[in-house]
C-alpha positions in Angstrom: 131.5 97.6 124.4 133.7 96.4 121.6 133.8 97.9 118.2 130.6 97.5 116.1 130.4 94.2 114.2 128.7 94.2 110.8 126.8 91.0 111.6 123.2 90.6 112.5 122.0 88.0 114.9 118.3 87.1 115.4 117.3 85.5 118.7 113.8 84.1 119.3 112.4 83.9 122.8 114.6 86.9 123.6 112.5 88.3 126.4 113.8 86.0 129.2 116.2 83.2 130.1 118.7 81.9 127.5 117.3 84.2 124.8 117.6 87.4 126.8 121.1 86.5 127.9 122.1 85.5 124.4 120.7 88.7 122.9 122.6 90.8 125.5 125.8 88.8 125.0 125.9 89.4 121.3 124.9 93.1 121.7 127.7 93.6 124.2 130.2 92.2 121.7 129.0 94.7 119.1 126.6 92.6 116.9 123.4 94.0 115.6 120.6 92.0 117.3 117.0 91.3 116.3 115.3 90.3 119.5 112.0 88.4 118.9 109.5 87.3 121.5 105.8 87.6 122.4 106.3 90.0 125.4 106.8 93.4 123.9 107.3 95.2 127.2 110.3 93.1 128.0 111.8 93.6 124.5 111.4 97.4 124.9 113.6 97.2 128.1 116.3 95.5 126.0 116.0 98.1 123.3 116.2 100.9 125.8 119.5 99.4 127.1 121.2 99.1 123.6 119.4 101.7 121.5 119.4 101.3 117.7 121.8 98.3 117.9 118.8 96.2 118.9 115.7 95.8 116.8 112.8 94.4 118.7 110.2 92.2 117.0 107.0 91.1 118.9 106.5 87.7 117.4 104.8 84.4 117.9 107.0 81.8 116.2 104.1 79.4 115.8 102.5 81.8 113.3 103.8 81.5 109.7 101.8 84.7 108.8 103.5 86.7 111.5 106.9 85.3 110.7 106.6 86.2 107.0 105.2 89.7 107.7 107.8 90.6 110.3 110.9 89.2 108.5 109.8 90.7 105.2 109.3 94.1 106.9 112.8 94.3 108.5 114.6 97.6 108.1 117.4 97.4 105.4 120.2 97.5 108.0 118.8 94.4 109.7 117.5 92.5 106.7 120.4 90.2 106.2 120.4 87.8 109.1 123.8 86.1 109.6 123.1 84.1 112.7 119.7 82.7 113.7 119.4 81.5 117.3 116.2 79.3 117.5 115.7 79.6 121.3 112.0 80.0 121.6 110.7 76.9 123.4 109.1 75.6 126.6 108.3 72.6 128.8 104.8 72.2 130.2 103.9 69.7 132.9 105.7 66.8 134.5 102.9 64.3 134.6 103.3 60.7 133.2 102.0 60.3 129.7 98.7 58.8 130.7 97.9 61.9 132.9 99.5 64.6 130.8 97.4 67.5 129.4 97.0 67.3 125.6 96.9 71.1 125.5 100.4 71.1 127.0 101.7 68.6 124.4 100.1 70.6 121.6 101.8 73.8 122.8 105.2 72.2 123.2 105.0 70.7 119.7 103.8 74.0 118.2 106.6 76.0 119.8 109.6 73.7 120.1 109.1 72.0 116.7 106.9 74.0 114.4 108.2 77.4 115.5 111.8 76.2 115.0 111.3 74.9 111.5 109.1 77.8 110.4 111.8 80.3 111.4 114.6 78.2 109.8 112.7 77.7 106.6 112.0 81.5 106.3 115.6 82.6 106.9 117.7 79.8 105.5 117.3 80.6 101.8 119.1 83.9 102.0 121.9 82.3 104.0 122.3 79.8 101.2 122.1 82.4 98.6 124.9 84.4 100.3 126.9 81.3 101.1 127.1 82.6 104.7 125.1 81.9 107.9 124.8 80.0 111.0 121.7 78.3 112.5 122.0 77.7 116.2 119.3 75.6 117.8 118.6 75.3 121.5 117.9 71.7 122.2 118.2 69.9 125.6 119.7 66.9 127.2 116.0 65.8 127.4 116.4 65.0 123.7 119.2 62.5 124.6 118.1 61.0 127.9 114.6 60.0 128.9 113.2 60.8 132.4 109.8 60.4 134.0 107.4 63.1 133.0 109.7 64.2 130.1 107.5 62.5 127.5 106.4 65.1 124.8 109.1 67.7 125.9 111.9 65.2 125.4 110.5 64.1 122.1 110.4 67.7 120.8 114.0 68.2 121.8 114.9 64.9 120.1 113.4 66.5 117.0 115.7 69.5 117.4 118.7 67.2 117.6 117.8 65.2 114.5 116.6 68.3 112.5 119.9 70.0 113.3 121.9 66.9 112.0 119.8 66.7 108.9 120.2 70.4 108.2 124.0 69.8 108.3 123.6 67.1 105.7 121.4 69.3 103.5 123.7 72.3 103.7 127.0 70.6 102.9 128.7 72.8 100.4 126.7 76.0 101.2 129.1 77.3 103.9 126.0 77.6 106.2 126.8 76.2 109.6 124.4 74.4 112.1 124.9 73.9 115.8 122.7 72.3 118.5 123.2 73.5 122.1 121.9 71.0 124.6 121.7 72.3 128.2 121.0 70.3 131.3 119.7 71.7 134.5 119.5 75.5 134.2 117.9 78.0 136.5 115.7 80.3 134.5 111.9 80.7 134.2 111.9 77.2 132.7 110.5 75.4 135.7 108.1 78.2 136.6 106.5 77.9 133.2 106.6 74.1 133.3 104.6 74.1 136.6 102.2 76.8 135.2 103.4 79.5 137.6 103.7 77.4 140.8 106.8 79.1 142.3 107.0 76.6 145.2 107.3 73.6 142.8 109.7 75.5 140.5 112.0 76.5 143.4 112.3 72.9 144.6 113.8 71.9 141.3 116.9 74.0 142.0 117.0 73.6 145.8 120.5 72.8 147.1 122.0 72.7 143.6 124.2 75.0 141.6 122.5 74.9 138.3 123.6 76.3 135.0 122.7 80.0 134.4 121.3 81.7 131.3 124.7 83.3 130.8 126.4 79.9 130.7 124.2 79.0 127.8 124.7 82.3 126.1 128.5 81.9 126.4 128.2 78.5 124.6 126.1 80.0 121.8 128.5 82.9 121.3 131.6 80.7 121.4 130.1 78.4 118.7 129.2 81.4 116.6 132.7 82.9 116.8 134.7 79.9 115.6 136.4 80.3 112.3 134.1 79.9 109.3 135.7 76.5 108.4 134.8 75.1 111.9 131.3 73.8 112.5 130.4 72.9 116.1 127.9 70.2 115.6 126.6 70.1 119.2 127.5 71.2 122.7 126.0 69.2 125.6 126.5 70.9 128.9 125.4 70.1 132.4 126.1 71.6 135.8 128.7 69.7 137.8 125.9 68.8 140.2 124.1 66.8 137.5 125.0 63.5 135.9 123.3 60.5 134.2 121.2 58.3 136.5 121.2 54.6 136.6 118.6 52.6 134.6 115.6 51.8 136.7 114.1 48.3 137.2 110.6 47.5 138.3 110.9 44.6 140.7 108.2 42.0 140.6 106.6 41.5 144.0 105.3 38.3 145.5 
């Protein structure tokens, strides 16, 4: 491990996938890490690995009351958050819009949109006050390119993209940076959650591909964070080599 760095990173959704890899990546480089997620038992494994360098925070990002209570109750040595990684998010379902479950749409909006802006609004004022900080949002190529079944999920990630851009406009002159990371096909628990635990369906998504890994995304996050303070990485869109844009589709009129 490198020498200890006097910077604190908060990562939401830190119990698995991109969030876990990002939390570990920053910790391995010597940062102090606040790892936030709903699954306490997974967070405790992370803390056991890194000890007092990692502060675990069981948290539902859709609850403003929880966010206020947990952030306000941070120990003094973790209280100043220098980098916020808004990673908590999910996709649910792949049905066309007229068949999609409204409960899935509600949960995606609550987590991917509301959770992100609640966390940002809570932590941003201190960054502005100290004229130092970095908001790193985890978006998706789904916010840039439509695909069948992407409906509400793609819309939530389009929000992440535009919210990140508007934050940049709002924060000009404050020295607070904003980055949007937009991954393509990545093999984590993403598809398992999307298909409500159906492992057979989830595995078929990645069959015969070499998808991005959680560590690939973590490396992009950390690279953006470690640029000189006068450099803002607005966005990083990354796909596996095995993925590219598809042609536009046309419905041929029959008869």
